[in-house]
C-alpha positions as CSV (number, residue, x, y, z in Angstrom):
1,M,-10.6,-5.5,14.3
2,S,-11.7,-2.1,13.0
3,V,-10.3,-0.4,10.0
4,N,-8.6,2.2,12.2
5,E,-7.0,-0.6,14.3
6,R,-5.8,-2.4,11.1
7,L,-4.3,0.9,9.8
8,A,-2.5,1.3,13.1
9,A,-1.3,-2.3,13.0
10,A,0.0,-1.6,9.5
11,G,1.9,1.4,10.8
12,V,-0.2,3.8,8.8
13,T,-1.1,7.3,9.9
14,L,-3.5,8.8,7.4
15,P,-2.5,12.3,6.1
16,E,-5.0,14.9,5.2
17,A,-6.7,14.2,1.8
18,R,-4.6,15.8,-1.0
19,P,-6.3,18.6,-2.9
20,P,-6.5,18.3,-6.7
21,V,-3.6,19.7,-8.7
22,A,-5.7,20.6,-11.8
23,N,-9.3,21.1,-12.9
24,Y,-11.0,18.1,-11.3
25,V,-12.4,17.1,-7.9
26,P,-10.7,14.5,-5.6
27,F,-13.8,12.3,-5.5
28,V,-17.4,11.9,-6.8
29,I,-20.2,10.1,-5.0
30,T,-23.1,8.8,-7.1
31,G,-25.5,6.4,-5.5
32,N,-23.5,4.1,-3.2
33,L,-20.3,4.4,-5.2
34,L,-17.3,6.6,-4.5
35,F,-15.0,7.3,-7.4
36,I,-11.6,8.6,-6.3
37,S,-9.4,10.5,-8.7
38,G,-5.9,9.2,-9.2
39,Q,-3.7,9.5,-6.2
40,V,0.1,9.9,-6.9
41,S,3.0,8.6,-4.8
42,A,3.3,11.7,-2.7
43,G,4.0,11.0,1.0
44,P,5.4,12.8,4.0
45,D,8.8,12.9,2.4
46,G,7.5,14.4,-0.8
47,L,6.7,13.0,-4.2
48,V,8.3,9.6,-5.1
49,K,9.5,10.2,-8.6
50,G,11.2,7.8,-11.1
51,R,10.7,5.3,-13.8
52,L,10.5,1.6,-13.0
53,G,13.1,-0.4,-14.9
54,E,15.3,2.7,-15.2
55,D,16.0,4.2,-11.8
56,M,13.7,2.3,-9.6
57,T,13.4,-1.3,-8.4
58,V,10.2,-3.3,-8.1
59,E,10.4,-2.9,-4.3
60,Q,10.7,0.9,-4.6
61,G,7.8,0.9,-6.9
62,Q,5.7,-1.2,-4.5
63,A,6.5,1.3,-1.7
64,A,5.4,4.1,-4.0
65,A,2.1,2.2,-4.7
66,R,1.6,1.8,-1.0
67,I,1.8,5.5,-0.6
68,C,-0.9,5.8,-3.3
69,A,-3.1,3.4,-1.2
70,I,-2.6,5.6,1.9
71,N,-3.7,8.6,-0.1
72,L,-6.7,6.7,-1.5
73,I,-7.8,5.7,2.0
74,A,-7.4,9.4,3.1
75,Q,-9.8,10.4,0.3
76,M,-12.2,7.6,1.5
77,K,-12.1,9.1,4.9
78,A,-12.6,12.6,3.6
79,A,-15.6,11.5,1.5
80,L,-17.3,9.1,3.9
81,G,-16.2,10.4,7.3
82,D,-16.0,6.9,8.7
83,L,-13.9,4.2,7.1
84,E,-16.2,1.6,8.5
85,R,-18.7,2.7,5.8
86,V,-16.6,1.0,3.2
87,K,-18.5,-2.0,2.0
88,R,-16.1,-3.0,-0.8
89,V,-13.1,-1.7,-2.6
90,V,-14.5,-2.5,-6.1
91,K,-11.7,-1.6,-8.5
92,L,-8.3,-0.1,-8.6
93,G,-6.7,1.4,-11.7
94,G,-2.9,1.4,-11.4
95,F,-0.5,3.4,-13.6
96,V,3.2,2.9,-13.4
97,S,5.8,5.1,-15.0
98,A,8.0,2.5,-16.6
99,A,10.7,1.9,-19.2
100,K,9.4,0.3,-22.4
101,D,10.8,-3.1,-21.6
102,F,9.6,-3.2,-17.9
103,V,7.0,-5.9,-17.5
104,E,6.6,-6.2,-13.7
105,I,3.7,-3.7,-13.6
106,P,1.3,-6.0,-11.7
107,K,4.0,-6.6,-9.0
108,V,4.4,-2.8,-8.5
109,V,0.7,-2.2,-8.1
110,N,0.5,-5.0,-5.6
111,G,2.0,-2.4,-3.2
112,C,-1.4,-0.7,-3.3
113,S,-3.6,-3.8,-3.5
114,D,-1.8,-5.5,-0.6
115,L,-2.5,-2.6,1.7
116,M,-6.2,-2.5,0.7
117,V,-6.6,-6.1,1.7
118,E,-4.5,-5.6,4.9
119,V,-6.7,-2.7,6.0
120,F,-10.1,-3.8,4.8
121,G,-9.8,-7.6,4.8
122,E,-12.0,-9.4,2.3
123,K,-13.8,-6.0,1.6
124,G,-10.5,-4.8,0.3
125,R,-10.2,-7.5,-2.5
126,H,-10.9,-5.8,-5.8
127,A,-10.8,-5.9,-9.5
128,R,-7.8,-4.1,-11.0
129,S,-6.0,-2.9,-14.0
130,A,-2.3,-2.2,-14.0
131,V,-0.7,-0.4,-16.9
132,A,2.6,1.2,-17.8
133,C,3.0,4.7,-19.2
134,P,6.1,6.7,-20.1
135,V,5.4,9.5,-17.7
136,L,2.9,10.5,-14.9
137,P,1.9,13.9,-13.6
138,M,4.7,15.8,-11.9
139,G,7.1,12.9,-12.6
140,A,5.4,10.6,-10.1
141,A,6.4,6.9,-10.1
142,V,2.9,5.5,-9.5
143,E,-0.7,6.7,-9.6
144,V,-3.8,4.8,-8.6
145,D,-7.5,5.6,-8.8
146,A,-10.3,3.7,-7.1
147,V,-14.0,2.8,-7.1
148,V,-15.4,2.0,-3.6
149,E,-18.9,0.9,-2.6
150,F,-20.1,2.2,0.7
151,V,-23.1,2.0,3.1
């Protein structure tokens, strides 16, 4: 199955890659590595805002992280032209806006990780960090950045 077929099977239609909201670029290519700036939980219905452990459930956080994954894949397509060029999703860095006593951060970021594996198969398995923070840009619930190897 191709990456595009897996996206369709997952019910994902890629949006246009989101432009930066400050003084940075959406991605940088060096050698055969693609570094993608943090993508927030902004989908077709707008920005998913909130704080896990206060006004959001783990499941809502996972859905927000999945939106981040979709935005990361859109950036991959913008950078590489063809998603079949992805050799490996090397690393994801997940940031979750969370209450100080919320400890399910890894479960939330799984919403992003799971889609990477669903879409890219074994090439989507990655190293990862998942951290909590009190607030994210624009009040986003989740933000994820990525390092991707390509051919």
